[in-house]
Structures are given as structure tokens and as C-alpha cells.
C-alpha positions as CSV (number, residue, x, y, z in Angstrom):
1,M,-16.5,9.3,14.8
2,V,-12.9,8.9,13.8
3,H,-10.4,9.2,16.7
4,P,-8.9,12.8,16.7
5,L,-5.4,11.5,16.1
6,I,-6.3,10.3,12.6
7,T,-8.5,11.5,9.7
8,Q,-10.4,9.7,6.9
9,D,-7.3,10.1,4.8
10,H,-5.3,7.9,7.3
11,I,-8.0,5.2,7.0
12,D,-8.1,5.4,3.2
13,Q,-4.3,5.2,3.0
14,F,-4.2,2.2,5.4
15,Q,-6.8,0.4,3.4
16,R,-5.2,1.2,0.0
17,D,-1.4,0.9,0.9
18,G,-1.5,-1.3,3.9
19,V,0.6,1.2,5.8
20,V,0.1,4.7,7.3
21,F,2.1,7.0,9.7
22,I,0.4,8.2,12.9
23,K,1.9,11.1,14.8
24,G,2.2,10.7,18.5
25,L,0.1,7.5,19.0
26,F,2.1,6.5,22.1
27,K,3.5,10.0,23.0
28,D,2.1,9.8,26.6
29,Q,3.4,6.2,27.0
30,V,7.0,6.6,25.9
31,D,8.4,6.5,29.5
32,M,6.3,3.5,30.4
33,L,7.4,1.6,27.3
34,R,11.1,2.5,27.9
35,A,10.8,1.1,31.4
36,G,9.2,-2.0,30.0
37,V,12.0,-2.5,27.5
38,D,14.5,-2.1,30.3
39,Q,12.7,-4.8,32.3
40,N,12.3,-7.0,29.2
41,M,16.1,-6.9,28.4
42,A,17.0,-7.5,32.1
43,E,14.5,-10.4,32.3
44,P,14.2,-11.9,28.8
45,G,11.3,-14.2,28.0
46,P,11.6,-17.7,26.5
47,Y,11.5,-16.3,22.9
48,A,14.2,-13.7,23.3
49,S,17.0,-13.5,20.8
50,N,20.1,-11.4,20.2
51,N,20.0,-12.4,16.5
52,E,23.7,-13.2,16.4
53,K,24.9,-13.7,12.9
54,A,28.5,-14.3,11.8
55,G,30.2,-11.1,10.4
56,Q,27.6,-8.8,11.9
57,T,28.4,-6.2,14.5
58,G,26.4,-4.8,17.4
59,R,23.4,-6.3,19.3
60,F,19.9,-6.7,17.8
61,F,17.7,-7.9,20.7
62,D,14.1,-9.0,20.1
63,D,11.5,-10.6,22.3
64,Y,7.7,-11.0,22.2
65,C,4.6,-12.0,24.2
66,N,5.6,-10.3,27.4
67,W,2.8,-7.8,28.0
68,T,1.1,-10.1,30.6
69,R,4.3,-10.2,32.8
70,I,5.6,-6.6,32.3
71,P,3.1,-4.2,33.9
72,T,4.3,-1.1,32.1
73,F,3.5,-2.7,28.7
74,E,0.0,-3.6,29.7
75,Q,-0.4,-0.1,31.2
76,A,0.8,1.5,27.9
77,I,-1.6,-0.6,25.8
78,K,-4.6,0.3,28.0
79,T,-3.9,4.0,28.5
80,S,-3.0,4.8,24.9
81,P,-5.6,5.4,22.2
82,V,-4.3,2.4,20.2
83,A,-7.4,0.3,20.3
84,E,-9.7,3.1,19.1
85,V,-7.2,4.0,16.3
86,A,-7.0,0.3,15.4
87,A,-10.8,0.0,15.1
88,D,-10.9,3.0,12.8
89,L,-8.0,1.8,10.6
90,M,-9.2,-1.8,10.3
91,Q,-12.9,-0.7,10.0
92,S,-13.8,-3.1,12.7
93,D,-16.1,-2.7,15.7
94,R,-14.0,-5.3,17.6
95,V,-10.3,-5.0,18.5
96,Q,-8.6,-8.0,20.1
97,M,-5.1,-8.3,21.5
98,F,-2.6,-10.6,19.6
99,H,0.9,-9.9,20.9
100,D,3.6,-7.4,21.7
101,H,7.1,-7.4,20.3
102,V,10.2,-5.5,21.4
103,L,13.1,-4.8,18.9
104,V,16.2,-3.1,20.1
105,K,19.2,-2.2,17.8
106,E,22.1,-0.9,19.8
107,P,24.5,1.6,18.2
108,G,26.6,0.1,15.5
109,T,24.2,-2.9,14.9
110,S,24.8,-3.9,11.3
111,M,22.1,-6.5,10.9
112,P,19.1,-5.3,9.1
113,T,15.6,-6.6,9.9
114,P,15.0,-8.8,6.8
115,W,12.1,-8.1,4.5
116,H,9.1,-10.2,5.6
117,Q,5.3,-10.2,6.1
118,D,4.1,-11.0,9.6
119,G,1.0,-12.8,8.5
120,P,2.6,-16.1,7.2
121,Y,4.3,-16.6,10.6
122,Y,1.0,-16.3,12.5
123,F,-1.9,-18.7,13.1
124,V,-4.4,-15.9,12.3
125,E,-6.0,-15.0,9.0
126,G,-8.2,-12.1,8.1
127,A,-8.3,-8.7,6.3
128,Q,-8.8,-6.8,9.6
129,T,-5.3,-6.9,11.1
130,V,-3.0,-4.1,12.3
131,S,0.6,-3.9,13.7
132,F,1.8,-0.7,15.3
133,W,5.6,-0.1,15.3
134,S,6.6,2.8,17.6
135,P,10.2,3.9,18.2
136,L,11.2,5.0,21.7
137,D,14.2,6.9,20.3
138,P,14.3,9.4,17.4
139,V,14.9,7.4,14.2
140,K,15.8,8.3,10.7
141,D,17.8,5.6,8.8
142,A,16.8,2.7,11.1
143,S,13.1,3.5,10.8
144,L,10.6,0.9,9.6
145,R,10.2,0.5,5.8
146,C,7.0,-0.9,4.3
147,V,6.1,-1.8,0.7
148,A,2.9,0.0,-0.3
149,G,0.2,-2.3,-1.6
150,S,2.0,-5.5,-0.7
151,H,-0.9,-6.6,1.6
152,K,-2.9,-7.2,-1.6
153,W,-0.4,-9.6,-3.3
154,E,-1.9,-12.9,-4.4
155,K,0.8,-15.0,-2.9
156,E,2.3,-14.6,0.6
157,V,6.1,-14.3,1.0
158,L,7.9,-17.3,2.4
159,P,8.5,-16.7,6.1
160,T,12.2,-17.2,7.0
161,R,14.4,-17.5,10.1
162,W,16.1,-14.1,10.5
163,V,19.6,-15.4,11.3
164,S,19.9,-18.5,9.1
165,N,17.6,-17.3,6.3
166,E,16.1,-20.7,6.1
167,G,12.4,-21.1,5.3
168,F,10.2,-21.3,8.3
169,F,8.0,-23.9,6.5
170,A,8.6,-26.0,3.4
171,D,7.5,-24.1,0.3
172,E,5.2,-26.3,-1.7
173,G,4.4,-23.5,-4.2
174,Q,2.1,-21.6,-1.9
175,Y,4.7,-18.9,-1.2
176,M,6.7,-16.5,-3.2
177,Q,10.4,-16.0,-2.5
178,V,11.4,-12.9,-0.5
179,P,11.7,-10.1,-3.0
180,D,14.3,-7.3,-3.1
181,P,12.0,-4.2,-3.1
182,E,14.8,-1.7,-3.9
183,A,16.1,-3.7,-6.8
184,E,12.6,-4.3,-8.1
185,G,11.6,-0.7,-7.9
186,M,8.8,-1.1,-5.4
187,T,7.2,1.8,-3.6
188,I,8.8,1.9,-0.1
189,R,7.3,4.1,2.6
190,E,9.5,5.2,5.5
191,W,9.4,8.1,7.9
192,T,11.7,10.1,10.1
193,M,10.1,9.5,13.5
194,E,10.1,10.8,17.0
195,P,9.5,8.7,20.2
196,G,5.9,7.7,20.4
197,D,5.1,8.2,16.7
198,A,3.8,5.0,15.0
199,V,3.6,3.2,11.7
200,A,0.5,1.2,11.4
201,F,0.6,-1.7,8.9
202,N,-1.4,-4.8,7.8
203,Y,-0.1,-8.2,8.8
204,K,0.5,-8.9,5.0
205,T,2.4,-5.7,4.4
206,L,6.0,-6.5,3.4
207,H,8.4,-4.6,5.8
208,G,11.9,-4.5,7.1
209,A,14.5,-2.1,8.5
210,R,18.1,-1.2,8.1
211,G,20.8,-1.8,10.7
212,N,21.5,1.0,13.2
213,T,24.7,2.7,12.1
214,S,23.9,5.8,14.3
215,D,25.6,6.4,17.7
216,S,22.3,6.2,19.6
217,R,20.0,3.2,20.5
218,R,17.0,2.3,18.5
219,R,14.4,0.9,20.8
220,A,11.0,0.0,19.2
221,F,7.8,-1.4,20.7
222,S,5.4,-3.1,18.4
223,L,1.8,-4.1,19.1
224,R,-0.2,-6.6,17.0
225,L,-4.0,-6.4,17.1
226,V,-6.8,-8.2,15.2
227,G,-10.4,-7.2,14.2
228,E,-13.8,-8.7,13.6
229,D,-12.9,-11.1,10.8
230,A,-9.7,-12.6,12.2
231,R,-9.8,-16.4,12.7
232,Y,-7.4,-19.1,13.7
233,V,-5.8,-21.1,10.9
234,E,-3.4,-24.0,10.6
235,R,0.0,-23.4,9.0
236,P,2.4,-26.0,7.5
237,G,4.4,-26.1,10.7
238,P,4.8,-24.4,14.2
239,T,3.9,-20.7,14.1
240,S,5.7,-17.8,15.6
241,P,4.6,-17.0,18.3
242,P,3.7,-20.6,19.0
243,Y,1.4,-20.3,22.0
244,P,1.7,-24.0,23.0
245,G,-1.5,-25.6,24.3
246,H,-3.9,-23.0,22.9
247,E,-6.4,-25.7,21.8
248,M,-8.0,-23.5,19.1
249,Q,-9.6,-25.0,16.0
250,P,-9.5,-23.6,12.5
251,G,-12.2,-21.0,11.9
252,Q,-12.5,-20.0,15.6
253,R,-11.8,-16.5,16.9
254,L,-8.8,-16.2,19.1
255,R,-9.6,-17.3,22.6
256,E,-10.5,-14.3,24.7
257,D,-8.9,-15.5,28.0
258,W,-5.5,-15.4,26.2
259,F,-6.2,-12.7,23.7
260,P,-8.5,-10.2,25.4
261,V,-10.9,-7.9,23.6
262,L,-9.6,-4.4,24.0
263,L,-12.6,-2.7,22.4
264,Q,-16.1,-3.6,21.3
265,R,-18.2,-0.8,19.8
């Protein structure tokens, strides 16, 4: 049985394009998530950044790995249908937590979220992966933008540091340079979204977002989950998130005491 929020068409589109829109995934959790974002911004974690870049205006706050210390994030994850929907989209009987990510662009924030794939930053590899990006404010121009089919590219895109644009790892030929999807005529999917709507995308789907030129905030909550075939892998350098002291070995599943199983069918 497919979860009532989605149809077989959603699953087919997610598998084919690496991205699909889901109406109202977190609609009942919007207030919880807004409260969590308020707490997160008031009490930033060790990875928080304001992404300050010379010549850019506004404030682009982001932070991740806070769900274990911000109760309303955990509550939203566990009371929403997100794990069931993830299982359907990934075609996986198992859904495991990876991490949460908050991205807030205040009004007049000029800095875009650069085009990137999440996968190359992570120490996890597998076809069964899904990120959910959900705005907590209505969005139009500052919505998430994803390149359809990019999760099937042969080479991964070089992960870069958002402010300096430097490569996260040395590129010894295993990565492609960050493309310019508009200039290269790629198929970009983006949606006008209401609070609690979500875009679901594979870890290897190329995505980004414009700055926020509107006069209202753009708060977004993102949740990263993995499925049955996801395994720990070594990268050419420290990953993001780093999870120091995790002690996992290549080929292992993510340790369940740090990355709990949310659903097992």
C-alpha cells in the first residue's frame, strides 16, 4: 500500500527524475518546525553558519544535526508521515535517519544556494536515499531547484565550500566541475510552495536555490533519510556532516544508536 499522500506516479517520477513534489507532507508539523527553527537560531549548534560572503546582502543561516537536542524537530519527524513516504519513494522496507538541516534566508538575502549534490559530501553511498526540503513560509522565487535526471550522471559533482567556492576535496579526476544548469539547458524542476509542502530528491540530484529578494523570510527544514542499501563509505577527506568518533567501517550500515531506524516493514 502506497501512503495516501502519494501515488505510483510520485514513485515513478522520483525514480526517473530523482525529484518529486509532495503536497502537505509536513502540513501538521509547520508550527513545531517553526518553533524548532527559532530555537536553533537562538542556540546554534557547532556547525552553524551565516554564510557571510563579501558583496552579498542579508543573512543566510544554516545549521544541521540538531534533531537530538531540539525536541520539536524530533516530534515533527516522528509525528509526520515522512518515514512511510520515504519508504515508498525509495522502494525500501527500511528507513533510517541520517540528519536534519535548517536553511533560513532573511528578506533581501542575495546569496544563492550554490548548485551541488549532497551525496559527495556524505559518508554514505546507495541508490536508496532521499532528502525532503520543506519551506515554513510560502515560497516562489526562493524555492528549491533540482535538475531532473542528474542522480543518474556517471560522475559526481565536485563538492565545494559555499562561501569560498573551494573544492571540499582534491579533485583527482573522479568529479565533474559544477555545471551551470541554466546555461547548459538542463531540465530544472521547481515549484511554488506553501508551508509544509515538500520536495523529495535523491542525494545525487543536483540542486540549488536563488537568494531571497522578497520582503518575507524563507525558512526551510530539510530531512535526510537512507534506505536498505545505504552503506558507510570513505571519502577523500573529512565529510559534512563529520560525525567525529563514529567508528564505522566501509560497507557497514549506519550505526543505529546514532542513526535510528524510523521504519522497518
